[in-house]
C-alpha positions in Angstrom: 10.5 -6.2 -36.1 7.4 -4.3 -36.6 6.3 -1.6 -34.2 4.6 -3.5 -31.1 0.9 -2.4 -30.9 -0.6 -1.5 -27.7 -4.4 -1.2 -26.6 -5.2 1.1 -23.7 -8.5 0.6 -21.7 -9.3 3.9 -19.7 -8.1 7.3 -20.8 -8.0 9.2 -17.7 -5.2 11.0 -15.7 -3.1 8.3 -15.8 -3.9 7.2 -19.4 -3.3 10.4 -20.6 0.3 10.4 -19.1 1.1 7.1 -20.8 0.2 8.5 -24.0 2.2 11.9 -23.4 5.3 9.4 -22.5 5.0 6.9 -25.3 4.9 10.2 -27.6 7.6 12.4 -25.9 10.4 9.9 -25.4 9.6 7.6 -28.6 12.9 7.8 -29.8 14.5 6.7 -26.1 11.9 3.8 -26.0 12.8 2.7 -29.5 16.7 2.8 -28.9 16.2 0.9 -25.8 13.6 -1.7 -27.2 14.9 -1.8 -30.8 11.4 -1.2 -32.2 8.5 1.1 -31.5 5.8 1.0 -29.2 2.5 2.1 -30.8 -0.8 2.9 -29.3 -3.0 1.6 -32.0 -6.8 1.9 -29.8 -7.6 3.7 -26.8 -11.1 2.8 -25.5 -12.9 4.9 -22.8 -16.8 5.6 -22.6 -15.8 9.3 -23.2 -13.7 10.2 -26.2 -14.5 13.8 -26.5 -13.0 15.3 -23.2 -9.6 17.3 -23.6 -7.2 15.4 -21.9 -4.4 17.7 -22.8 -2.6 15.3 -25.1 -3.4 15.3 -28.7 -4.8 11.9 -30.0 -5.6 10.8 -33.7 -9.2 10.3 -33.3 -9.1 7.3 -35.5 -7.5 5.7 -32.3 -10.2 6.3 -29.8 -13.2 4.2 -29.3 -16.2 3.5 -27.0 -16.2 -0.2 -28.1 -13.6 -2.0 -26.0 -14.3 -4.9 -28.1 -12.1 -3.4 -30.9 -9.3 -3.8 -28.6 -10.0 -7.5 -27.9 -10.8 -8.7 -31.6 -7.7 -6.8 -33.0 -5.1 -9.4 -33.7 -2.4 -6.9 -34.2 -2.6 -5.9 -30.7 -0.6 -7.8 -28.4 -0.7 -5.8 -25.3 -3.6 -4.3 -23.3 -3.1 -1.6 -20.4 -6.1 -1.7 -18.2 -6.6 1.7 -16.5 -10.2 1.5 -15.5 -9.4 0.9 -11.8 -11.9 -1.0 -9.2 -13.0 -4.4 -9.8 -15.4 -4.4 -12.3 -15.7 -4.2 -15.4 -11.8 -4.2 -14.9 -11.9 -7.8 -14.2 -13.8 -8.8 -16.9 -11.6 -6.8 -19.3 -8.4 -8.3 -18.0 -9.7 -11.7 -18.3 -11.3 -11.4 -21.8 -7.6 -9.7 -23.0 -5.8 -12.5 -21.8 -8.1 -15.0 -23.1 -7.2 -13.5 -26.6 -3.9 -14.1 -26.0 -2.7 -10.5 -25.0 -0.3 -9.5 -22.4 -1.5 -7.3 -19.7 -0.2 -4.0 -18.3 -2.4 -2.6 -15.2 -1.7 -0.4 -12.1 -5.0 -1.8 -10.6 -4.0 -2.7 -6.9 -7.5 -3.5 -5.6 -8.2 -6.0 -8.8 -4.7 -7.9 -8.0 -5.4 -8.0 -4.3 -8.8 -9.6 -4.4 -8.6 -11.5 -7.9 -5.1 -11.8 -8.6 -5.0 -15.8 -8.2 -7.8 -16.2 -10.8 -6.1 -13.4 -13.5 -2.6 -15.4 -12.8 -4.2 -18.5 -13.6 -5.8 -17.3 -16.7 -2.5 -15.8 -17.8 -0.5 -19.2 -17.4 -2.9 -20.9 -19.5 -3.0 -18.7 -22.2 1.0 -18.0 -22.1 1.0 -14.3 -21.6 2.5 -12.1 -18.8 0.5 -9.7 -16.4 2.7 -7.0 -15.2 1.9 -4.5 -12.6 4.7 -2.4 -11.2 2.3 0.7 -11.1 0.3 -1.0 -8.7 2.3 -0.4 -5.8 4.4 2.7 -5.1 3.6 4.8 -8.2 7.1 5.0 -9.9 9.4 3.3 -7.3 10.5 0.2 -8.9 10.0 -2.0 -6.1 8.3 -5.0 -7.5 10.7 -5.2 -10.4 13.7 -5.5 -7.7 11.7 -8.3 -5.8 11.3 -10.2 -8.9 14.6 -9.3 -10.6 17.7 -8.2 -9.1 16.6 -9.3 -5.5 15.2 -12.6 -6.8 17.9 -14.8 -5.2 16.9 -13.7 -1.8 14.7 -15.3 1.1 12.8 -12.1 2.0 12.2 -11.9 6.0 10.3 -8.8 6.2 8.5 -5.9 3.7 7.4 -2.8 5.8 6.5 0.3 4.1 4.5 3.8 4.0 2.4 3.1 1.0 -0.2 6.0 1.0 0.6 9.6 0.4 -2.8 10.9 1.3 -2.3 9.7 5.0 1.5 10.2 5.1 0.9 13.9 4.0 -1.8 14.0 6.5 0.1 12.9 9.4 2.9 14.9 8.4 1.0 18.1 8.7 -0.2 16.7 12.2 3.2 16.2 13.5 5.2 19.4 11.8 2.2 21.8 12.4 0.0 20.7 15.3 -3.1 20.6 12.7 -6.2 18.8 13.5 -7.0 15.5 11.2 -10.1 16.8 9.8 -8.4 20.2 8.8 -5.6 18.5 7.0 -8.2 15.8 5.3 -9.7 18.9 3.9 -6.9 20.5 2.8 -5.7 17.4 1.0 -8.7 16.9 -0.9 -8.6 20.6 -2.3 -5.1 19.9 -3.3 -6.0 16.8 -5.0 -3.9 14.5 -2.6 -6.9 12.8 -1.3 -10.3 11.7 -3.2 -13.9 13.3 -2.4 -14.5 9.9 -0.6 -10.9 9.2 1.2 -12.3 6.4 3.0 -10.2 3.8 0.8 -7.1 6.1 1.9 -7.7 7.1 5.6 -9.0 3.8 6.4 -5.9 1.9 5.1 -7.6 -0.3 2.5 -5.6 1.3 -0.2 -2.5 0.3 1.8 -3.8 -3.2 2.2 -4.4 -3.8 -1.4 -0.4 -2.8 -1.8 0.4 -5.1 0.8 -1.4 -7.9 -0.2 0.8 -7.7 -3.3 3.9 -7.3 -1.5 3.4 -10.2 0.6 2.6 -12.7 -2.4 5.6 -11.6 -4.0 8.0 -11.6 -1.2 6.8 -14.9 0.4 5.6 -16.8 -2.6 2.4 -17.2 -1.1 -1.7 -16.8 -1.9 -3.2 -14.1 0.7 -6.7 -13.6 1.3 -7.2 -10.1 1.5 -9.5 -10.0 4.4 -6.9 -11.9 6.5 -4.8 -8.8 6.6 -5.7 -6.8 9.8 -6.2 -3.3 8.5 -6.8 0.0 10.6 -6.5 3.6 9.4 -5.5 6.9 10.7 -9.2 8.7 11.3 -8.8 8.1 15.3 -5.4 9.6 15.5 -5.6 12.5 17.5 -3.3 15.8 18.1 -2.5 14.3 21.6 -1.4 10.9 20.1 1.0 12.9 17.9 2.1 15.0 20.7 2.9 12.0 23.2 4.4 10.1 20.6 6.8 12.9 19.9 7.7 13.5 23.4 8.6 9.7 23.8 10.9 9.8 20.8 8.6 8.6 17.8 6.9 9.6 14.8 3.6 8.2 13.9 3.3 6.6 10.5 0.7 4.6 8.7 2.5 1.5 8.0 2.1 -1.8 6.0 4.1 -4.5 7.6 4.5 -7.9 6.2 6.7 -10.6 8.1 7.5 -14.2 8.0 8.4 -15.8 11.3 8.1 -19.5 12.2 6.1 -20.3 9.4 3.5 -18.1 9.4 3.1 -14.5 7.8 2.3 -11.3 9.7 0.3 -9.1 7.6 -1.2 -5.9 9.0 -1.7 -2.3 8.3 -2.0 0.3 11.2 -0.7 3.5 12.6 2.6 2.9 14.2 5.1 4.6 16.2 8.4 4.5 15.1 11.9 5.6 16.5 13.1 9.2 15.1 16.1 7.8 14.1 14.8 5.2 11.6 14.6 6.6 8.2 11.1 5.8 7.7 10.4 8.4 10.3 12.0 11.0 7.7 9.4 10.1 4.7 7.1 13.1 5.0 4.7 14.4 2.5 3.1 12.8 -0.3 6.3 10.5 -0.6 6.3 6.7 -0.1 8.9 4.5 1.1 9.1 0.5 1.1 11.8 -1.6 2.9 12.6 -5.2 2.3 14.8 -7.2 3.8 16.5 -10.1 2.3 18.9 -13.0 3.5 21.8 -11.8 1.7 21.2 -8.3 0.5 20.0 -7.1 4.1 17.9 -4.0 4.5 17.0 -2.2 1.1 14.8 1.0 1.0 13.4 2.4 -2.1 11.7 6.3 -2.0 9.8 8.2 -4.2 6.5 9.7 -5.2 3.9 6.3 -4.8 1.3 8.3 -7.0 0.8 10.7 -9.6 0.3 11.1 -13.3 4.0 11.1 -14.5 5.5 8.7 -11.9 2.7 6.1 -12.4 3.1 6.4 -16.5 6.9 5.6 -15.9 6.0 2.5 -14.4 3.4 1.4 -16.8 5.7 2.0 -19.5 8.6 0.4 -17.9 6.3 -2.6 -18.0 5.6 -2.2 -21.8 9.3 -1.8 -22.3 9.9 -5.2 -20.5 7.4 -6.9 -22.3 8.3 -5.5 -25.7 12.0 -6.5 -25.1 10.8 -10.1 -24.4 8.7 -10.3 -27.8 11.8 -8.7 -29.7 13.9 -11.5 -28.4 11.1 -14.0 -29.1 11.2 -15.1 -25.3 7.7 -15.7 -24.9 6.2 -15.5 -21.1 9.8 -15.0 -19.4 8.4 -14.5 -16.1 5.4 -15.6 -13.8 3.7 -12.4 -12.3 4.6 -13.3 -8.7 8.3 -14.3 -9.5 7.6 -17.7 -8.4 6.8 -20.6 -10.9 3.2 -21.0 -10.9 3.2 -24.4 -9.0 5.7 -23.4 -6.5 3.1 -20.4 -5.1 2.0 -21.8 -1.5 -0.5 -20.8 0.9 1.3 -19.8 4.2 -0.8 -19.3 7.0 -1.5 -15.7 8.4 -0.8 -15.0 12.1 -4.2 -13.8 14.0 -3.9 -10.3 14.8 -4.4 -11.8 18.7 -1.5 -13.3 18.4 0.8 -10.5 17.3 3.5 -9.2 20.1 4.3 -5.5 19.9 5.0 -2.6 22.1 1.8 -0.3 22.9 1.2 3.4 23.7 -2.0 3.6 25.7 -3.6 7.0 26.1 -6.3 6.8 28.8 -9.0 9.8 29.6 -9.5 9.4 33.5 -10.9 11.3 36.3 -8.0 12.8 38.5 -8.8 10.8 41.6 -6.8 8.9 44.2 -6.3 4.9 43.0 -6.9 5.7 39.3 -3.4 4.6 38.4 -3.3 1.7 40.8 -6.3 0.7 39.1 -5.2 0.7 35.6 -1.9 -0.9 36.3 -3.5 -3.7 38.1 -5.7 -4.6 35.1 -3.1 -4.5 32.8 -0.7 -6.8 35.4 -3.7 -9.0 35.5 -3.3 -9.5 32.1 0.3 -10.1 31.8 1.3 -6.6 30.4 4.0 -4.7 32.0 4.9 -0.9 32.0 7.9 0.8 30.8 7.0 4.6 31.4 4.1 6.7 32.1 3.2 10.1 31.8 0.4 12.0 33.7 -0.8 15.8 33.2 -0.7 18.0 36.1 -3.4 17.5 38.9 -6.4 19.5 38.3 -8.4 21.8 40.3 -11.8 20.0 39.5 -11.2 16.1 39.9 -14.5 15.9 37.5 -12.4 17.1 34.6 -10.7 14.1 32.7 -7.1 14.0 32.2 -4.7 12.1 29.9 -2.7 9.4 31.1 -0.1 7.9 28.8 1.4 4.7 29.6 4.3 2.8 27.2 4.2 -0.8 27.8 6.9 -3.7 27.3 6.4 -6.1 24.3 2.9 -7.8 25.1 0.3 -10.1 23.1 -2.2 -7.9 21.2 -5.0 -10.2 22.5 -3.8 -9.4 25.9 -4.0 -5.7 25.5 -7.3 -5.9 23.8 -9.0 -7.7 26.6 -6.8 -5.6 29.3 -8.8 -2.3 27.6 -11.9 -3.7 27.5 -11.8 -4.4 31.3 -10.2 -0.9 32.0 -12.7 0.9 30.0 -15.5 -0.3 32.1 -14.3 1.3 34.8 -16.3 4.4 36.1 -13.4 6.4 36.3 -12.4 6.1 32.5 -14.1 9.0 30.5 -13.7 7.7 26.9 -12.7 4.6 25.1 -9.2 4.0 25.4 -6.7 5.1 22.4 -3.7 2.9 21.5 -0.9 2.9 19.1 1.4 -0.1 18.2 5.2 0.6 18.3 7.9 -0.8 16.2 11.5 -0.3 17.9 12.8 -3.2 15.5 12.1 -3.0 11.7 14.4 -5.5 10.5 
């Protein structure tokens, strides 16, 4: 069979990694596929900047239509990122009968259904392993070797920026803003880190994982999303005192015919393997009815891990083409007409334990008032910590309460009531606790 010809749209850091990998390991790829994978065209608005990898000038173009209009190109890699023009490019490539490989989690989280439907109509595949977890092959496992399972949960640490910040805060007692600045200087965080630190990037990945694990369409706006910017050093310290570590978790669960889909800072027990995932590393834990719990761990971003996942998708597509298999697998693993719409459980109905951190005046009756309000809303106290008495009763002191399991809506109502008390000096902080991550 002739070499399989590829078009690449977006020649940034990841694109340069793909070019390097295809060139450096060309012999290995040929031995595993049975033919070569050749980059025929690379389209980018900037084709003059040195990317650190040599490319024949005849391959480079600023005209993306050179890829769409070339009948010899059978696969298009989209590495533009974002929503537009990435969506337009992907749909146009599909319309011309070309398979798609992308790392664009934002695009798939918001417009996946439209893209998958277009792919089905045109009998092409959409592969996106690199969109979740960088080089961690979790999506391939869900659609492949673990496909026989009914999944009960998918839970993970999926953003290296947030995990790096929380790790430094935990290990060094560092301040959030100081660690964020360092992360930006090291290239772990973008100049505008909003998508990372406010949980949006993680929610994009969770949307993809929920769809694959549970065979359901999910509206991105239905995923509860909360970032780490409000986590303080006191939160980290008290969590440690209680035997927990704070991580930004993506949590997807299928229970009683409803999906839990939420992203937020979470306290997890120190003995849980996820508590030991530190720095920029990611980990994703799946639970299947037959395989049981399985955890994937590795670098969730970066040029080389992401390029590895992209070229892995290319190899899978190329093997199918060599075998004449056509469209071998639907994007979500389920047959297109078997993807349903499982309702998402409202966040107010979620049940969890909580750590509540109050800033209150050190006066008689404070604890009774707080406990009374919690009790009125059906929230029971498991344990409590109060700092030593202050000589000046106008100085606020932290009071930390661990609750038993309670309904989110009840907790939010109780805190709204308590925060109106004259004895409360600032908005109460709270962190959800997951003792059982099955």
